[in-house]
PDB file of the backbone (N, CA, C, O) and the ligand in Angstrom, with CONECT records:
HET     ZN  A 101       1
ATOM      1  N   MET A   1     -21.719  33.657  44.466  1.00  0.00           N
ATOM      2  CA  MET A   1     -20.354  33.749  43.948  1.00  0.00           C
ATOM      3  C   MET A   1     -19.824  32.394  43.537  1.00  0.00           C
ATOM      4  O   MET A   1     -19.175  32.270  42.499  1.00  0.00           O
ATOM      5  N   THR A   2     -20.096  31.361  44.349  1.00  0.00           N
ATOM      6  CA  THR A   2     -19.615  30.024  43.989  1.00  0.00           C
ATOM      7  C   THR A   2     -20.320  29.519  42.721  1.00  0.00           C
ATOM      8  O   THR A   2     -19.739  28.765  41.941  1.00  0.00           O
ATOM      9  N   ARG A   3     -21.565  29.936  42.527  1.00  0.00           N
ATOM     10  CA  ARG A   3     -22.266  29.558  41.294  1.00  0.00           C
ATOM     11  C   ARG A   3     -21.563  30.130  40.076  1.00  0.00           C
ATOM     12  O   ARG A   3     -21.406  29.437  39.071  1.00  0.00           O
ATOM     13  N   LEU A   4     -21.140  31.377  40.151  1.00  0.00           N
ATOM     14  CA  LEU A   4     -20.446  32.018  39.034  1.00  0.00           C
ATOM     15  C   LEU A   4     -19.145  31.283  38.725  1.00  0.00           C
ATOM     16  O   LEU A   4     -18.830  31.040  37.560  1.00  0.00           O
ATOM     17  N   LEU A   5     -18.377  30.923  39.780  1.00  0.00           N
ATOM     18  CA  LEU A   5     -17.129  30.181  39.582  1.00  0.00           C
ATOM     19  C   LEU A   5     -17.409  28.819  38.928  1.00  0.00           C
ATOM     20  O   LEU A   5     -16.662  28.371  38.059  1.00  0.00           O
ATOM     21  N   PHE A   6     -18.509  28.167  39.367  1.00  0.00           N
ATOM     22  CA  PHE A   6     -18.873  26.865  38.789  1.00  0.00           C
ATOM     23  C   PHE A   6     -19.129  26.988  37.290  1.00  0.00           C
ATOM     24  O   PHE A   6     -18.649  26.169  36.506  1.00  0.00           O
ATOM     25  N   TRP A   7     -19.888  28.015  36.890  1.00  0.00           N
ATOM     26  CA  TRP A   7     -20.204  28.196  35.467  1.00  0.00           C
ATOM     27  C   TRP A   7     -18.969  28.555  34.660  1.00  0.00           C
ATOM     28  O   TRP A   7     -18.816  28.094  33.529  1.00  0.00           O
ATOM     29  N   ILE A   8     -18.095  29.361  35.215  1.00  0.00           N
ATOM     30  CA  ILE A   8     -16.855  29.714  34.509  1.00  0.00           C
ATOM     31  C   ILE A   8     -16.005  28.457  34.289  1.00  0.00           C
ATOM     32  O   ILE A   8     -15.472  28.241  33.200  1.00  0.00           O
ATOM     33  N   ALA A   9     -15.885  27.633  35.337  1.00  0.00           N
ATOM     34  CA  ALA A   9     -15.105  26.400  35.207  1.00  0.00           C
ATOM     35  C   ALA A   9     -15.727  25.462  34.183  1.00  0.00           C
ATOM     36  O   ALA A   9     -15.012  24.832  33.404  1.00  0.00           O
ATOM     37  N   LEU A  10     -17.051  25.363  34.178  1.00  0.00           N
ATOM     38  CA  LEU A  10     -17.745  24.500  33.210  1.00  0.00           C
ATOM     39  C   LEU A  10     -17.506  24.969  31.783  1.00  0.00           C
ATOM     40  O   LEU A  10     -17.249  24.157  30.895  1.00  0.00           O
ATOM     41  N   VAL A  11     -17.591  26.289  31.557  1.00  0.00           N
ATOM     42  CA  VAL A  11     -17.364  26.834  30.210  1.00  0.00           C
ATOM     43  C   VAL A  11     -15.930  26.542  29.766  1.00  0.00           C
ATOM     44  O   VAL A  11     -15.703  26.153  28.620  1.00  0.00           O
ATOM     45  N   ILE A  12     -14.960  26.729  30.668  1.00  0.00           N
ATOM     46  CA  ILE A  12     -13.564  26.461  30.309  1.00  0.00           C
ATOM     47  C   ILE A  12     -13.374  24.993  29.936  1.00  0.00           C
ATOM     48  O   ILE A  12     -12.690  24.686  28.960  1.00  0.00           O
ATOM     49  N   LEU A  13     -13.976  24.082  30.710  1.00  0.00           N
ATOM     50  CA  LEU A  13     -13.845  22.655  30.407  1.00  0.00           C
ATOM     51  C   LEU A  13     -14.448  22.316  29.046  1.00  0.00           C
ATOM     52  O   LEU A  13     -13.862  21.559  28.272  1.00  0.00           O
ATOM     53  N   VAL A  14     -15.632  22.886  28.755  1.00  0.00           N
ATOM     54  CA  VAL A  14     -16.283  22.605  27.468  1.00  0.00           C
ATOM     55  C   VAL A  14     -15.429  23.116  26.319  1.00  0.00           C
ATOM     56  O   VAL A  14     -15.266  22.429  25.311  1.00  0.00           O
ATOM     57  N   VAL A  15     -14.883  24.322  26.466  1.00  0.00           N
ATOM     58  CA  VAL A  15     -14.041  24.887  25.393  1.00  0.00           C
ATOM     59  C   VAL A  15     -12.814  24.001  25.159  1.00  0.00           C
ATOM     60  O   VAL A  15     -12.441  23.734  24.016  1.00  0.00           O
ATOM     61  N   MET A  16     -12.182  23.543  26.266  1.00  0.00           N
ATOM     62  CA  MET A  16     -11.003  22.701  26.115  1.00  0.00           C
ATOM     63  C   MET A  16     -11.346  21.381  25.428  1.00  0.00           C
ATOM     64  O   MET A  16     -10.579  20.903  24.593  1.00  0.00           O
ATOM     65  N   ALA A  17     -12.489  20.790  25.769  1.00  0.00           N
ATOM     66  CA  ALA A  17     -12.896  19.521  25.151  1.00  0.00           C
ATOM     67  C   ALA A  17     -13.151  19.692  23.662  1.00  0.00           C
ATOM     68  O   ALA A  17     -12.729  18.862  22.857  1.00  0.00           O
ATOM     69  N   VAL A  18     -13.844  20.773  23.293  1.00  0.00           N
ATOM     70  CA  VAL A  18     -14.146  21.024  21.876  1.00  0.00           C
ATOM     71  C   VAL A  18     -12.864  21.248  21.091  1.00  0.00           C
ATOM     72  O   VAL A  18     -12.726  20.753  19.973  1.00  0.00           O
ATOM     73  N   ARG A  19     -11.909  22.004  21.679  1.00  0.00           N
ATOM     74  CA  ARG A  19     -10.660  22.270  20.960  1.00  0.00           C
ATOM     75  C   ARG A  19      -9.872  20.984  20.718  1.00  0.00           C
ATOM     76  O   ARG A  19      -9.318  20.797  19.635  1.00  0.00           O
ATOM     77  N   SER A  20      -9.814  20.087  21.723  1.00  0.00           N
ATOM     78  CA  SER A  20      -9.059  18.847  21.535  1.00  0.00           C
ATOM     79  C   SER A  20      -9.731  17.946  20.494  1.00  0.00           C
ATOM     80  O   SER A  20      -9.052  17.273  19.719  1.00  0.00           O
ATOM     81  N   LYS A  21     -11.075  17.937  20.480  1.00  0.00           N
ATOM     82  CA  LYS A  21     -11.793  17.148  19.465  1.00  0.00           C
ATOM     83  C   LYS A  21     -11.505  17.685  18.073  1.00  0.00           C
ATOM     84  O   LYS A  21     -11.246  16.915  17.147  1.00  0.00           O
ATOM     85  N   LEU A  22     -11.549  19.028  17.920  1.00  0.00           N
ATOM     86  CA  LEU A  22     -11.297  19.640  16.613  1.00  0.00           C
ATOM     87  C   LEU A  22      -9.883  19.334  16.142  1.00  0.00           C
ATOM     88  O   LEU A  22      -9.671  19.049  14.963  1.00  0.00           O
ATOM     89  N   ARG A  23      -8.899  19.390  17.063  1.00  0.00           N
ATOM     90  CA  ARG A  23      -7.509  19.140  16.679  1.00  0.00           C
ATOM     91  C   ARG A  23      -7.333  17.691  16.209  1.00  0.00           C
ATOM     92  O   ARG A  23      -6.628  17.436  15.233  1.00  0.00           O
ATOM     93  N   ALA A  24      -7.973  16.743  16.906  1.00  0.00           N
ATOM     94  CA  ALA A  24      -7.878  15.328  16.513  1.00  0.00           C
ATOM     95  C   ALA A  24      -8.505  15.103  15.145  1.00  0.00           C
ATOM     96  O   ALA A  24      -7.956  14.372  14.321  1.00  0.00           O
ATOM     97  N   ALA A  25      -9.675  15.740  14.896  1.00  0.00           N
ATOM     98  CA  ALA A  25     -10.338  15.587  13.604  1.00  0.00           C
ATOM     99  C   ALA A  25      -9.499  16.199  12.495  1.00  0.00           C
ATOM    100  O   ALA A  25      -9.433  15.651  11.394  1.00  0.00           O
ATOM    101  N   LEU A  26      -8.859  17.329  12.771  1.00  0.00           N
ATOM    102  CA  LEU A  26      -8.024  17.998  11.772  1.00  0.00           C
ATOM    103  C   LEU A  26      -6.820  17.133  11.412  1.00  0.00           C
ATOM    104  O   LEU A  26      -6.480  17.001  10.237  1.00  0.00           O
ATOM    105  N   GLU A  27      -6.174  16.544  12.419  1.00  0.00           N
ATOM    106  CA  GLU A  27      -5.011  15.687  12.149  1.00  0.00           C
ATOM    107  C   GLU A  27      -5.418  14.457  11.338  1.00  0.00           C
ATOM    108  O   GLU A  27      -4.680  14.023  10.453  1.00  0.00           O
ATOM    109  N   ARG A  28      -6.611  13.886  11.644  1.00  0.00           N
ATOM    110  CA  ARG A  28      -7.081  12.721  10.893  1.00  0.00           C
ATOM    111  C   ARG A  28      -7.335  13.095   9.432  1.00  0.00           C
ATOM    112  O   ARG A  28      -6.987  12.339   8.525  1.00  0.00           O
ATOM    113  N   ALA A  29      -7.950  14.282   9.205  1.00  0.00           N
ATOM    114  CA  ALA A  29      -8.252  14.712   7.846  1.00  0.00           C
ATOM    115  C   ALA A  29      -6.971  14.974   7.064  1.00  0.00           C
ATOM    116  O   ALA A  29      -6.898  14.638   5.882  1.00  0.00           O
ATOM    117  N   GLN A  30      -5.958  15.566   7.696  1.00  0.00           N
ATOM    118  CA  GLN A  30      -4.690  15.824   7.001  1.00  0.00           C
ATOM    119  C   GLN A  30      -4.012  14.518   6.628  1.00  0.00           C
ATOM    120  O   GLN A  30      -3.445  14.408   5.542  1.00  0.00           O
ATOM    121  N   GLY A  31      -4.059  13.526   7.509  1.00  0.00           N
ATOM    122  CA  GLY A  31      -3.405  12.252   7.224  1.00  0.00           C
ATOM    123  C   GLY A  31      -4.041  11.524   6.057  1.00  0.00           C
ATOM    124  O   GLY A  31      -3.338  10.873   5.285  1.00  0.00           O
ATOM    125  N   GLN A  32      -5.386  11.619   5.906  1.00  0.00           N
ATOM    126  CA  GLN A  32      -6.061  10.925   4.819  1.00  0.00           C
ATOM    127  C   GLN A  32      -5.965  11.693   3.512  1.00  0.00           C
ATOM    128  O   GLN A  32      -5.791  11.096   2.450  1.00  0.00           O
ATOM    129  N   GLY A  33      -6.079  13.015   3.582  1.00  0.00           N
ATOM    130  CA  GLY A  33      -6.178  13.804   2.358  1.00  0.00           C
ATOM    131  C   GLY A  33      -4.898  13.921   1.566  1.00  0.00           C
ATOM    132  O   GLY A  33      -4.940  13.857   0.337  1.00  0.00           O
ATOM    133  N   ALA A  34      -3.755  14.092   2.220  1.00  0.00           N
ATOM    134  CA  ALA A  34      -2.524  14.433   1.506  1.00  0.00           C
ATOM    135  C   ALA A  34      -2.042  13.284   0.625  1.00  0.00           C
ATOM    136  O   ALA A  34      -1.706  13.510  -0.537  1.00  0.00           O
ATOM    137  N   GLY A  35      -2.001  12.067   1.145  1.00  0.00           N
ATOM    138  CA  GLY A  35      -1.484  10.956   0.379  1.00  0.00           C
ATOM    139  C   GLY A  35       0.022  10.880   0.373  1.00  0.00           C
ATOM    140  O   GLY A  35       0.586   9.900  -0.112  1.00  0.00           O
ATOM    141  N   ALA A  36       0.697  11.901   0.906  1.00  0.00           N
ATOM    142  CA  ALA A  36       2.154  11.907   0.936  1.00  0.00           C
ATOM    143  C   ALA A  36       2.689  11.295   2.222  1.00  0.00           C
ATOM    144  O   ALA A  36       3.897  11.100   2.353  1.00  0.00           O
ATOM    145  N   ALA A  37       1.814  10.989   3.173  1.00  0.00           N
ATOM    146  CA  ALA A  37       2.266  10.418   4.442  1.00  0.00           C
ATOM    147  C   ALA A  37       2.788   9.006   4.221  1.00  0.00           C
ATOM    148  O   ALA A  37       2.086   8.175   3.645  1.00  0.00           O
ATOM    149  N   PRO A  38       4.005   8.721   4.668  1.00  0.00           N
ATOM    150  CA  PRO A  38       4.581   7.394   4.394  1.00  0.00           C
ATOM    151  C   PRO A  38       3.996   6.288   5.257  1.00  0.00           C
ATOM    152  O   PRO A  38       4.097   5.112   4.908  1.00  0.00           O
ATOM    153  N   ALA A  39       3.386   6.652   6.381  1.00  0.00           N
ATOM    154  CA  ALA A  39       2.892   5.621   7.296  1.00  0.00           C
ATOM    155  C   ALA A  39       1.435   5.313   7.008  1.00  0.00           C
ATOM    156  O   ALA A  39       0.816   5.957   6.162  1.00  0.00           O
ATOM    157  N   GLY A  40       0.883   4.327   7.710  1.00  0.00           N
ATOM    158  CA  GLY A  40      -0.537   4.047   7.667  1.00  0.00           C
ATOM    159  C   GLY A  40      -0.997   3.374   6.394  1.00  0.00           C
ATOM    160  O   GLY A  40      -0.454   2.340   6.005  1.00  0.00           O
ATOM    161  N   ALA A  41      -2.007   3.960   5.732  1.00  0.00           N
ATOM    162  CA  ALA A  41      -2.658   3.312   4.592  1.00  0.00           C
ATOM    163  C   ALA A  41      -1.694   3.126   3.425  1.00  0.00           C
ATOM    164  O   ALA A  41      -1.765   2.113   2.730  1.00  0.00           O
ATOM    165  N   ASP A  42      -0.791   4.088   3.196  1.00  0.00           N
ATOM    166  CA  ASP A  42       0.118   3.967   2.061  1.00  0.00           C
ATOM    167  C   ASP A  42       1.052   2.779   2.216  1.00  0.00           C
ATOM    168  O   ASP A  42       1.344   2.090   1.238  1.00  0.00           O
ATOM    169  N   ALA A  43       1.527   2.527   3.440  1.00  0.00           N
ATOM    170  CA  ALA A  43       2.448   1.411   3.658  1.00  0.00           C
ATOM    171  C   ALA A  43       1.749   0.083   3.395  1.00  0.00           C
ATOM    172  O   ALA A  43       2.345  -0.825   2.816  1.00  0.00           O
ATOM    173  N   THR A  44       0.484  -0.042   3.816  1.00  0.00           N
ATOM    174  CA  THR A  44      -0.220  -1.298   3.578  1.00  0.00           C
ATOM    175  C   THR A  44      -0.510  -1.468   2.092  1.00  0.00           C
ATOM    176  O   THR A  44      -0.455  -2.585   1.578  1.00  0.00           O
ATOM    177  N   ALA A  45      -0.818  -0.376   1.394  1.00  0.00           N
ATOM    178  CA  ALA A  45      -1.060  -0.472  -0.046  1.00  0.00           C
ATOM    179  C   ALA A  45       0.208  -0.939  -0.759  1.00  0.00           C
ATOM    180  O   ALA A  45       0.139  -1.762  -1.672  1.00  0.00           O
ATOM    181  N   TRP A  46       1.370  -0.415  -0.344  1.00  0.00           N
ATOM    182  CA  TRP A  46       2.615  -0.801  -0.972  1.00  0.00           C
ATOM    183  C   TRP A  46       2.911  -2.276  -0.741  1.00  0.00           C
ATOM    184  O   TRP A  46       3.373  -2.962  -1.653  1.00  0.00           O
ATOM    185  N   SER A  47       2.648  -2.779   0.475  1.00  0.00           N
ATOM    186  CA  SER A  47       2.914  -4.189   0.746  1.00  0.00           C
ATOM    187  C   SER A  47       1.963  -5.069  -0.055  1.00  0.00           C
ATOM    188  O   SER A  47       2.334  -6.170  -0.461  1.00  0.00           O
ATOM    189  N   ARG A  48       0.724  -4.588  -0.289  1.00  0.00           N
ATOM    190  CA  ARG A  48      -0.214  -5.352  -1.110  1.00  0.00           C
ATOM    191  C   ARG A  48       0.292  -5.464  -2.545  1.00  0.00           C
ATOM    192  O   ARG A  48       0.163  -6.517  -3.170  1.00  0.00           O
ATOM    193  N   VAL A  49       0.875  -4.369  -3.073  1.00  0.00           N
ATOM    194  CA  VAL A  49       1.433  -4.402  -4.427  1.00  0.00           C
ATOM    195  C   VAL A  49       2.572  -5.408  -4.492  1.00  0.00           C
ATOM    196  O   VAL A  49       2.684  -6.162  -5.459  1.00  0.00           O
ATOM    197  N   GLU A  50       3.420  -5.422  -3.462  1.00  0.00           N
ATOM    198  CA  GLU A  50       4.550  -6.344  -3.473  1.00  0.00           C
ATOM    199  C   GLU A  50       4.079  -7.793  -3.384  1.00  0.00           C
ATOM    200  O   GLU A  50       4.705  -8.678  -3.966  1.00  0.00           O
ATOM    201  N   ASP A  51       2.983  -8.050  -2.661  1.00  0.00           N
ATOM    202  CA  ASP A  51       2.477  -9.411  -2.553  1.00  0.00           C
ATOM    203  C   ASP A  51       1.967  -9.924  -3.893  1.00  0.00           C
ATOM    204  O   ASP A  51       2.037 -11.122  -4.170  1.00  0.00           O
ATOM    205  N   LYS A  52       1.447  -9.009  -4.737  1.00  0.00           N
ATOM    206  CA  LYS A  52       0.900  -9.423  -6.018  1.00  0.00           C
ATOM    207  C   LYS A  52       1.992  -9.742  -7.027  1.00  0.00           C
ATOM    208  O   LYS A  52       1.727 -10.446  -8.002  1.00  0.00           O
ATOM    209  N   SER A  53       3.197  -9.254  -6.829  1.00  0.00           N
ATOM    210  CA  SER A  53       4.250  -9.466  -7.819  1.00  0.00           C
ATOM    211  C   SER A  53       4.663 -10.930  -7.846  1.00  0.00           C
ATOM    212  O   SER A  53       4.554 -11.637  -6.844  1.00  0.00           O
ATOM    213  N   GLU A  54       5.135 -11.373  -8.996  1.00  0.00           N
ATOM    214  CA  GLU A  54       5.601 -12.750  -9.119  1.00  0.00           C
ATOM    215  C   GLU A  54       6.974 -12.741  -9.770  1.00  0.00           C
ATOM    216  O   GLU A  54       7.321 -11.777 -10.453  1.00  0.00           O
ATOM    217  N   PRO A  55       7.747 -13.771  -9.578  1.00  0.00           N
ATOM    218  CA  PRO A  55       9.103 -13.792 -10.128  1.00  0.00           C
ATOM    219  C   PRO A  55       9.085 -13.803 -11.653  1.00  0.00           C
ATOM    220  O   PRO A  55       8.171 -14.348 -12.273  1.00  0.00           O
ATOM    221  N   MET A  56      10.111 -13.190 -12.248  1.00  0.00           N
ATOM    222  CA  MET A  56      10.241 -13.136 -13.696  1.00  0.00           C
ATOM    223  C   MET A  56      11.308 -14.124 -14.134  1.00  0.00           C
ATOM    224  O   MET A  56      12.304 -14.330 -13.441  1.00  0.00           O
ATOM    225  N   LEU A  57      11.090 -14.726 -15.278  1.00  0.00           N
ATOM    226  CA  LEU A  57      12.058 -15.673 -15.831  1.00  0.00           C
ATOM    227  C   LEU A  57      12.538 -15.155 -17.177  1.00  0.00           C
ATOM    228  O   LEU A  57      11.871 -14.339 -17.813  1.00  0.00           O
ATOM    229  N   CYS A  58      13.711 -15.640 -17.609  1.00  0.00           N
ATOM    230  CA  CYS A  58      14.298 -15.235 -18.875  1.00  0.00           C
ATOM    231  C   CYS A  58      14.140 -16.384 -19.866  1.00  0.00           C
ATOM    232  O   CYS A  58      14.480 -17.525 -19.555  1.00  0.00           O
ATOM    233  N   CYS A  59      13.629 -16.087 -21.051  1.00  0.00           N
ATOM    234  CA  CYS A  59      13.447 -17.113 -22.076  1.00  0.00           C
ATOM    235  C   CYS A  59      14.812 -17.601 -22.550  1.00  0.00           C
ATOM    236  O   CYS A  59      15.692 -16.798 -22.861  1.00  0.00           O
ATOM    237  N   ALA A  60      14.983 -18.923 -22.603  1.00  0.00           N
ATOM    238  CA  ALA A  60      16.257 -19.498 -23.035  1.00  0.00           C
ATOM    239  C   ALA A  60      16.486 -19.290 -24.526  1.00  0.00           C
ATOM    240  O   ALA A  60      17.613 -19.426 -25.003  1.00  0.00           O
ATOM    241  N   ARG A  61      15.436 -18.963 -25.262  1.00  0.00           N
ATOM    242  CA  ARG A  61      15.558 -18.783 -26.717  1.00  0.00           C
ATOM    243  C   ARG A  61      15.810 -17.315 -27.080  1.00  0.00           C
ATOM    244  O   ARG A  61      16.808 -16.999 -27.728  1.00  0.00           O
ATOM    245  N   CYS A  62      14.907 -16.419 -26.662  1.00  0.00           N
ATOM    246  CA  CYS A  62      14.985 -15.028 -27.124  1.00  0.00           C
ATOM    247  C   CYS A  62      15.451 -14.065 -26.029  1.00  0.00           C
ATOM    248  O   CYS A  62      15.742 -12.908 -26.329  1.00  0.00           O
ATOM    249  N   GLY A  63      15.528 -14.498 -24.793  1.00  0.00           N
ATOM    250  CA  GLY A  63      16.033 -13.630 -23.733  1.00  0.00           C
ATOM    251  C   GLY A  63      15.016 -12.674 -23.154  1.00  0.00           C
ATOM    252  O   GLY A  63      15.359 -11.837 -22.319  1.00  0.00           O
ATOM    253  N   VAL A  64      13.772 -12.784 -23.581  1.00  0.00           N
ATOM    254  CA  VAL A  64      12.710 -11.920 -23.060  1.00  0.00           C
ATOM    255  C   VAL A  64      12.364 -12.348 -21.632  1.00  0.00           C
ATOM    256  O   VAL A  64      12.344 -13.537 -21.317  1.00  0.00           O
ATOM    257  N   TYR A  65      12.092 -11.356 -20.771  1.00  0.00           N
ATOM    258  CA  TYR A  65      11.644 -11.662 -19.400  1.00  0.00           C
ATOM    259  C   TYR A  65      10.124 -11.729 -19.361  1.00  0.00           C
ATOM    260  O   TYR A  65       9.447 -10.883 -19.945  1.00  0.00           O
ATOM    261  N   PHE A  66       9.587 -12.730 -18.676  1.00  0.00           N
ATOM    262  CA  PHE A  66       8.147 -12.941 -18.620  1.00  0.00           C
ATOM    263  C   PHE A  66       7.793 -13.493 -17.246  1.00  0.00           C
ATOM    264  O   PHE A  66       8.670 -13.996 -16.543  1.00  0.00           O
ATOM    265  N   PRO A  67       6.491 -13.406 -16.839  1.00  0.00           N
ATOM    266  CA  PRO A  67       6.081 -13.923 -15.521  1.00  0.00           C
ATOM    267  C   PRO A  67       6.289 -15.430 -15.433  1.00  0.00           C
ATOM    268  O   PRO A  67       6.076 -16.150 -16.409  1.00  0.00           O
ATOM    269  N   ALA A  68       6.703 -15.900 -14.268  1.00  0.00           N
ATOM    270  CA  ALA A  68       6.988 -17.329 -14.094  1.00  0.00           C
ATOM    271  C   ALA A  68       5.748 -18.182 -14.314  1.00  0.00           C
ATOM    272  O   ALA A  68       5.866 -19.349 -14.688  1.00  0.00           O
ATOM    273  N   SER A  69       4.545 -17.616 -14.087  1.00  0.00           N
ATOM    274  CA  SER A  69       3.317 -18.407 -14.256  1.00  0.00           C
ATOM    275  C   SER A  69       3.054 -18.716 -15.726  1.00  0.00           C
ATOM    276  O   SER A  69       2.313 -19.651 -16.031  1.00  0.00           O
ATOM    277  N   GLU A  70       3.661 -17.932 -16.669  1.00  0.00           N
ATOM    278  CA  GLU A  70       3.435 -18.156 -18.098  1.00  0.00           C
ATOM    279  C   GLU A  70       4.561 -18.964 -18.731  1.00  0.00           C
ATOM    280  O   GLU A  70       4.609 -19.108 -19.953  1.00  0.00           O
ATOM    281  N   ALA A  71       5.463 -19.491 -17.916  1.00  0.00           N
ATOM    282  CA  ALA A  71       6.630 -20.185 -18.453  1.00  0.00           C
ATOM    283  C   ALA A  71       6.249 -21.514 -19.083  1.00  0.00           C
ATOM    284  O   ALA A  71       5.363 -22.217 -18.596  1.00  0.00           O
ATOM    285  N   VAL A  72       6.926 -21.844 -20.164  1.00  0.00           N
ATOM    286  CA  VAL A  72       6.803 -23.158 -20.795  1.00  0.00           C
ATOM    287  C   VAL A  72       8.123 -23.881 -20.530  1.00  0.00           C
ATOM    288  O   VAL A  72       9.177 -23.470 -21.015  1.00  0.00           O
ATOM    289  N   ARG A  73       8.050 -24.958 -19.755  1.00  0.00           N
ATOM    290  CA  ARG A  73       9.259 -25.692 -19.367  1.00  0.00           C
ATOM    291  C   ARG A  73       9.521 -26.813 -20.367  1.00  0.00           C
ATOM    292  O   ARG A  73       8.626 -27.574 -20.732  1.00  0.00           O
ATOM    293  N   SER A  74      10.764 -26.887 -20.792  1.00  0.00           N
ATOM    294  CA  SER A  74      11.145 -27.959 -21.706  1.00  0.00           C
ATOM    295  C   SER A  74      12.596 -28.305 -21.441  1.00  0.00           C
ATOM    296  O   SER A  74      13.470 -27.444 -21.541  1.00  0.00           O
ATOM    297  N   GLU A  75      12.860 -29.556 -21.104  1.00  0.00           N
ATOM    298  CA  GLU A  75      14.208 -30.064 -20.849  1.00  0.00           C
ATOM    299  C   GLU A  75      14.934 -29.212 -19.811  1.00  0.00           C
ATOM    300  O   GLU A  75      16.122 -28.924 -19.950  1.00  0.00           O
ATOM    301  N   GLY A  76      14.197 -28.811 -18.762  1.00  0.00           N
ATOM    302  CA  GLY A  76      14.805 -28.081 -17.659  1.00  0.00           C
ATOM    303  C   GLY A  76      15.044 -26.610 -17.928  1.00  0.00           C
ATOM    304  O   GLY A  76      15.617 -25.922 -17.083  1.00  0.00           O
ATOM    305  N   ARG A  77      14.624 -26.103 -19.082  1.00  0.00           N
ATOM    306  CA  ARG A  77      14.782 -24.690 -19.408  1.00  0.00           C
ATOM    307  C   ARG A  77      13.409 -24.028 -19.478  1.00  0.00           C
ATOM    308  O   ARG A  77      12.396 -24.693 -19.694  1.00  0.00           O
ATOM    309  N   ASP A  78      13.391 -22.696 -19.291  1.00  0.00           N
ATOM    310  CA  ASP A  78      12.147 -21.931 -19.319  1.00  0.00           C
ATOM    311  C   ASP A  78      12.071 -21.140 -20.622  1.00  0.00           C
ATOM    312  O   ASP A  78      13.043 -20.510 -21.039  1.00  0.00           O
ATOM    313  N   TYR A  79      10.912 -21.184 -21.251  1.00  0.00           N
ATOM    314  CA  TYR A  79      10.692 -20.456 -22.501  1.00  0.00           C
ATOM    315  C   TYR A  79       9.455 -19.568 -22.363  1.00  0.00           C
ATOM    316  O   TYR A  79       8.577 -19.821 -21.537  1.00  0.00           O
ATOM    317  N   CYS A  80       9.407 -18.516 -23.196  1.00  0.00           N
ATOM    318  CA  CYS A  80       8.305 -17.559 -23.102  1.00  0.00           C
ATOM    319  C   CYS A  80       7.058 -18.100 -23.786  1.00  0.00           C
ATOM    320  O   CYS A  80       5.955 -17.655 -23.468  1.00  0.00           O
ATOM    321  N   SER A  81       7.192 -19.047 -24.715  1.00  0.00           N
ATOM    322  CA  SER A  81       6.040 -19.552 -25.461  1.00  0.00           C
ATOM    323  C   SER A  81       6.325 -20.983 -25.916  1.00  0.00           C
ATOM    324  O   SER A  81       7.485 -21.394 -25.963  1.00  0.00           O
ATOM    325  N   PRO A  82       5.280 -21.747 -26.251  1.00  0.00           N
ATOM    326  CA  PRO A  82       5.496 -23.109 -26.769  1.00  0.00           C
ATOM    327  C   PRO A  82       6.308 -23.108 -28.063  1.00  0.00           C
ATOM    328  O   PRO A  82       7.077 -24.037 -28.311  1.00  0.00           O
ATOM    329  N   ALA A  83       6.140 -22.069 -28.891  1.00  0.00           N
ATOM    330  CA  ALA A  83       6.889 -22.004 -30.148  1.00  0.00           C
ATOM    331  C   ALA A  83       8.391 -21.943 -29.899  1.00  0.00           C
ATOM    332  O   ALA A  83       9.156 -22.628 -30.580  1.00  0.00           O
ATOM    333  N   HIS A  84       8.828 -21.132 -28.932  1.00  0.00           N
ATOM    334  CA  HIS A  84      10.261 -21.043 -28.646  1.00  0.00           C
ATOM    335  C   HIS A  84      10.758 -22.335 -28.010  1.00  0.00           C
ATOM    336  O   HIS A  84      11.903 -22.724 -28.238  1.00  0.00           O
ATOM    337  N   ALA A  85       9.928 -23.006 -27.220  1.00  0.00           N
ATOM    338  CA  ALA A  85      10.345 -24.299 -26.634  1.00  0.00           C
ATOM    339  C   ALA A  85      10.553 -25.328 -27.736  1.00  0.00           C
ATOM    340  O   ALA A  85      11.492 -26.121 -27.666  1.00  0.00           O
ATOM    341  N   GLN A  86       9.685 -25.333 -28.763  1.00  0.00           N
ATOM    342  CA  GLN A  86       9.831 -26.280 -29.864  1.00  0.00           C
ATOM    343  C   GLN A  86      11.053 -25.935 -30.702  1.00  0.00           C
ATOM    344  O   GLN A  86      11.801 -26.831 -31.092  1.00  0.00           O
ATOM    345  N   LEU A  87      11.271 -24.657 -30.986  1.00  0.00           N
ATOM    346  CA  LEU A  87      12.421 -24.241 -31.783  1.00  0.00           C
ATOM    347  C   LEU A  87      13.729 -24.673 -31.132  1.00  0.00           C
ATOM    348  O   LEU A  87      14.665 -25.089 -31.815  1.00  0.00           O
ATOM    349  N   GLU A  88      13.788 -24.571 -29.797  1.00  0.00           N
ATOM    350  CA  GLU A  88      15.045 -24.869 -29.092  1.00  0.00           C
ATOM    351  C   GLU A  88      15.291 -26.369 -29.015  1.00  0.00           C
ATOM    352  O   GLU A  88      16.446 -26.795 -29.024  1.00  0.00           O
ATOM    353  N   THR A  89      14.233 -27.190 -28.939  1.00  0.00           N
ATOM    354  CA  THR A  89      14.434 -28.631 -28.766  1.00  0.00           C
ATOM    355  C   THR A  89      14.663 -29.330 -30.099  1.00  0.00           C
ATOM    356  O   THR A  89      15.053 -30.497 -30.110  1.00  0.00           O
ATOM    357  N   ARG A  90      14.434 -28.656 -31.224  1.00  0.00           N
ATOM    358  CA  ARG A  90      14.631 -29.301 -32.522  1.00  0.00           C
ATOM    359  C   ARG A  90      16.115 -29.530 -32.794  1.00  0.00           C
ATOM    360  O   ARG A  90      16.475 -30.064 -33.843  1.00  0.00           O
TER     361      ARG A  90
HETATM  362 ZN    ZN A 101      11.230 -16.571 -26.176  1.00  0.00          ZN2+
END
């Protein structure tokens, strides 16, 4: 009789372990597949996009906005191209 109880308890434990493993795997798959989850990988991707951005400047000649790395500085002003810097300083 005690052997039967031992086997019943063992089967119950195995079933409970398998169910908890399946539930954890299911939650992991839902989190990766949907893409709508705001936490986790999406948040890090968004911060990476923000890190890549650079400040924009306004051309003193034509008013166009351009990346600060492409700025042409002349007499303390920022221009979108060397041509506009020359036009303004003439
Ligand atoms: Zn310009």
